[in-house]
N, C-alpha and C positions, 0 to 999 in steps of 0.2 A: 504494500500500500504506500503510495507516494503522498507525503504531507509537505506543506511548505516548510522550508528549512528553518524558518524563524520559530517554528513550533517543535523543533527536535533538538533543543539545546543539550549538549553534553558538557557539563562543567567539570574540568579537571584542573587541579592545582597547577598554576603556572601558565595556563592557556590564555589565549586572547578572548576576553569576555564580550567583545563586540561593542558597537556604539549604541547609545540609548536612542530610542525612537521618540519623536514628539507625540503627544497625545493624539493628534489628528492622524499622523501616519500610523501609529499603533492601532487606532481604531479601524483604519482601512485594511491593515493586515489581518486583524481579527475577523473582519467581515468576510474577507476572501477565504480565510482558513475555515471559517464555519461553513461557508457554501461548499467547500471541498469535502468537509467532514460529513455533511448531510447526505452525500452520495456514497459513503463508504462505511463499512462496519469494522469492528475490531476482530482480532485474530481468532479468538475462540468463542466469544460471547455474542449475544444478540446486540445489534447496533443500539447505542444509547448516546445520542448527540449531546445531551445536556452534560453528562459526566465527562465525556471525552473532551469537549470544549472547555469545561470547567478545569479539569486536570491540566490541560495543555496551557492554560493561561494563569495558573496559580503563581508561577514565578514572576509574572509581571503585575501581580496584584499589589496595590499601594497600601502601605501601612502607615499609621500616624501615632505619634507619641510612644514610640517603642522604647521600652526600658526593661531589658531582659538580663537577669543574673542567674547563672546556672553553676552548680558545683561540679558537674561532670558532663561528659558527652551525652549520656543517656538523659540526664536532667534537661539539657538544652534541647535535645530532640523532642522530649515529651512536652516541653513548654511551647515549642513551635506548633504542635498540633493542638494542645489544650488551650493555648491562648488565642490562636488565630484560625484554627481549623485549616492548617496547611497539611494535607494528607500526603504521607510518603511511606513507602515500605522500607523497613530497616533490616539490612542483612549484615550479620557480623560473623567473625570467627571467634572460637573460644578464647584465644589469646590476643584479641584485637585491642588497640589503644583506646582507652575510654576515660583517662584521668585528666585533670586540669580544669580550672575554672574558666567560665566564659562570661564576658560582659559586653553588652551592646546597647548603646543609647543613641537614638536618632529621632528628630522631630518628624521626619518623613523619609520613607525608603520603600523599596520594593522587596518582595519576598526573596528575589534573586540576590539582592545585596545582603539581606540578613543571613540567608543560607551560606552565601559566599564567605561571610565573616566567620560563621561556625566552622566551615571547612578549613579556613586559614588557621583557626585555633586548634583544630584536630586534624592535622595533615595526613593522618592515616586513612582518611575517608574521602570519597568522591561522590558526585551526583550524576545520575543519568536519567533522562526522561524517555520512557519506553516509546519507541518510534510508532508502534501500532495503536497504543491506547492513551498515551500521554501520562501514565502513572509515573510518579517520581520514585526513584530508588536511591537510597543512600547506602553505601557498601564500601568495603576496603579497597583502597586504590590499587592494591596488588592483585585483585581478582577481576578478570574480564567479566563484563556484564553478562555476556552470552553463556558463561559457565555457571551462573547461579541457577539452581534448581533445573538442571538439564534433563532430568528423567522425563521420558516421553510417555504420554498416556493416550490411549485411544478412547475417544468419547463416542458412545453409541447414539443413534437417533433417539429423540424424545426426552433428552435431559432438560426438562422445562420446569422452572419454578421449584427446584429441589432445595431443601435446607442446606446452606453452605457447609455447615459442620457435619451434621448427621448424614446428609445425603451425598456429600462429596469427599471432604477431607478424611472422615472416618473410614469411608469405603476404600480410599487409596491406602490408608494406613494398614487396613486389614490385608490388602493384597500385596503390599510391599513394606512389611514391617521394619525391614532393615534399612530402607532408603528414605522413608517418609514417616517422621514422628509428628505428633500433635501434642503440644504442651498446654497445660492449664495452670493459671495462677489465680489464687483467690478461690471464692466459693464456686463449686461445680455448677450450681443452678445459674449463677450470673454468667459463667463461661458458656453454658449451653444456650442461654438466651442471646448472648452477643453473636453467636454463630448460627442462629436459626433463620436468618433472613434468606429469601429465595434467590437462587442464581440460575440463569439459563445459559447453556453452552451449545454451540454448534457441533454436529458430528464431525469427526476427523481425528487426526493425531496432532497433539500439542504438547509443549513442554509444561512442566509444573509451574514454571515462571509465567507462561501465558495464562494458566488457570488462575493463579493468584491475582494477576492483573484484572481478569474478568470478575473475580470475586470482589475486588476493590470497586470496580465500576458499578456494581449492583447496589452499593451503599456508600455514600460519600463520607460518612463519619465512622467507617470501619477501616482498619488497616491490619498489617501483619508484621510480626518480627520473625526473622529467619536466622537460625544459627546454622552455619555451614560446617560440615564435617566431611571434607572431600566431596564425593558425589552424593552423599547422604545429607539430609537436612532435618532440623526440627522446626516446626512451624507454630507460631503463636498468634492466633486471631485475637482481636480486641477492639473495643470501642475507643474512639478518641474523645475522652471525657472532657467536659468543659471545665476550665480553670477559673475559679472566682465566681462572683455573683453579679457581674456586670451585664451589659447588654449583649446582643447577639454578636458572635464572632465575625470578623470580616469575611472569612471563607464561606460561612453560612449565608450571609447576606448576598454574596456574589452568586452562590448556587441558586438561591431563590430568584434573583433577578434574571439569570440566564434561563432557568427552567420555566419561569412564568412569563418571560418576555416583558419584564418591568424595566422602567427607566430609573437609574439611580439606586444606590445601596441603602434603601430605606427599610427599616424593620417592619415586617407585615403586622398589621393589627390582628387581634383575635378574630375579628369579623372576617378579615381577608383570609385567614387561615381556615376558618370554618367553611367558607365558600369553596376553597380549594380541596379541603379534605372530603367534602361531600359532592365534588364535581362529577358529572357524568363522564368526563374525560379521564381515562386511566392514567395518562401521563401526568396530568395536573395533580391527581390524588397522590401519585408516587413522589412527586417533587415536594408536596406539602408534608407528607409523612416523613420524608428524609430530612426536611428542615426541622420538623418538630423533634425527631429523634436526636438530631445534632444539638438542639437548643432546649432539651426537655426540662432543664433545671429552672428555666424562667418562662416557659410557655405555659399558660394556665389551662392545660388540657382537661383536667378533671372538671374545672368550672365550666369549660366549654361544653363538655358532654352533659353535665347536670343541667345546664341552661339551654340546651338545644330544644327546639320545638318538637312536639311529638311527631312520629312518623319517620320518613326517609332520612332526614338530616340526623336525627338522633341515632339511627342505626349505623349510618355511614361514619359518623364521628366515632362511634363505639368500635366499629370495624377497624378504623385507623389505629386506635389504641391497641387492639388485640393483634394487629398486624405487626406492630413494633415488638411485641413479645413473641408472637408466633410459636408459642409452646404447643407441643402435641396435645396436652391436656391442661388447659387453663384452669385456674381455681374458680369455682362458682361464685366466689366472693369478689372477683375482680369487677371494678366499676363498669367497664365496657360490656362485660357479659351480663351483668345485672340489668343494665339499661336495655340491652337487646331483648332479654327475657320479658321485661316489663312491656316493651313496645309490642311484642308478638302476642301478649296476652290481652291487649286492648282491642276494643271493637274496631278501631281505626286500622288495625293491621291488615284487614281485608282489602283496604284501598291501596296498599303498597304495590308498586310495580313488582312483577314476578322475579326479576333479577335480584332486587333487594331482599325479597322474602327468601329466596334460595340461599343467599349468603348468611342471612340470619339463622336459617335452619341448620346450615352447616356448622356454624359456631355453637349452636345449642347442642348439636350432636357430639361435639368434641368433649362435652362434660357428661355425656351419657344419655341425654334426652334426644333420641334419634327418631321419635315418632313423626315429627313434622318433616324431617328430611326424607324419610321413606315415602311420605305423601307427595312432596313437591318434586322428588326425583322422577315421578311418573309423568310430569308435565312435558308436553312437546314444545320446548322453547325454540323460538326462531333465532336466526343469526343475529338480529339486532339485540334481542334480549340476552343472548349469550355474550355479546360484545360488552354489555354493561357490567358483567361480572368477571371479565377477563382483566388481569390474570389472578385475581383473588381466589376464585374457586379452585384453580389448579394448585395454588399455594397451600390452601387449607387441606386439600386432599392429600398432597404430598406429606404434610406434617402429621396427619392423624390416621392411624389404622382404623379407628372407630368410624370415621367418616367414610373411608374406603369400603369398609364392610357394609355399611348402610347403603351405599351406592350400588354395590354388587347385589345385595339382597333385593333391592328394588328394580334390578335389571335396567338401570339408568341407560338411556341411549344418547345423551348429549355428546357431541363431538369433543374429544379430549377428556371426558369424564365418564365414558361408557364403561360397562363392566369389563370389557377387554382392555380398555385404556388403563383402568385402575389395576388390573392384573399386571399390565406392562410396567407400571410404576413399582410394583412390589418385586418383580422378577428381573428388573434391569441390573446389569452388571457393568463394571468398569474393567477394562483390560489394560494392564500396565505393561508397557514395552520398555525393555532396557536396551540402550544403544551405547 
């Protein structure tokens, strides 16, 4: 895939960093690059123009009033993500250089300048922007980028909306235990939650590095740490948690603006977020969910769900909360699920569009109440109705064996969720190839 060279920066210590573009010139380059990206997909995943363009332009994002003090390389890397939502994958070797304090103060700068200062402080590391996806990687300068996670994996057809951790990384670990490890830090439930978001991959043969890039594209506030041990590697998925109690991070605002086609980096109001979370457009819902997940500490999501009017908006706002957790079996006490159960028990539930009713029934089935799902699974939904619940329905089915069992028992015939499709979800295998 050919991308404008301005969006394939490879920063190496001592190299020419190029000349700064004026805001007008930079805007023209961005527009041309985005037009190019709209026509092309990433190496292994489904095309996602928002995250591709967002990742590619992170280095040129402007920051203001930057005052970063870090005690070590890891501390500086974490503050880059937690303070500004600058997403990068970190690959290290067991004996890599990680000591030394870092200090950077600037009234205004770009992310490129901030990261460049970090790499000057820690000269054992370098930065590459993946040419296919735009994902940033920081890794030892002694290691060629192409040699990181070189294990090749054959992806079968139909790998759509699978949980990243349980449906992908754990499967690879099972089949190549000596080459692919998955590490957990902290509480197991938190770890499983952080890795439960849905990922879609194209069929074909790809490196593990390609797959990690696609897993990043699926969620802008998730990243990975990779510890390299020769050809083997240990992979650590995790959330880029917000640092402090201030306003939305610059990277989050930029993501919202690009995804929603907004002008200016203005923080969305709760009303704007509610409209996007309940939009009939799946892309707008995903952008809003990604934004809320990244800024969950100060977005009043619970108040938005409690204050939502009865009917469709209440259910879709609740679905947004549950999609961020995406657990196979949510607790019946979760606010989102309680609001869905309340809505489906009201007389007004009969006036819901059928797509919304289907998703509500699927969420109720995840906690053992599958009576409604067995009923709605017999509906003959048309293409337009199915489009309103895509990709949420596939995501829930992939996450829950209870939902899959109910769909099979009802002999559901919806494309993508038919009894045979569900059996395919359960029988799907990943083939690991060593080269």
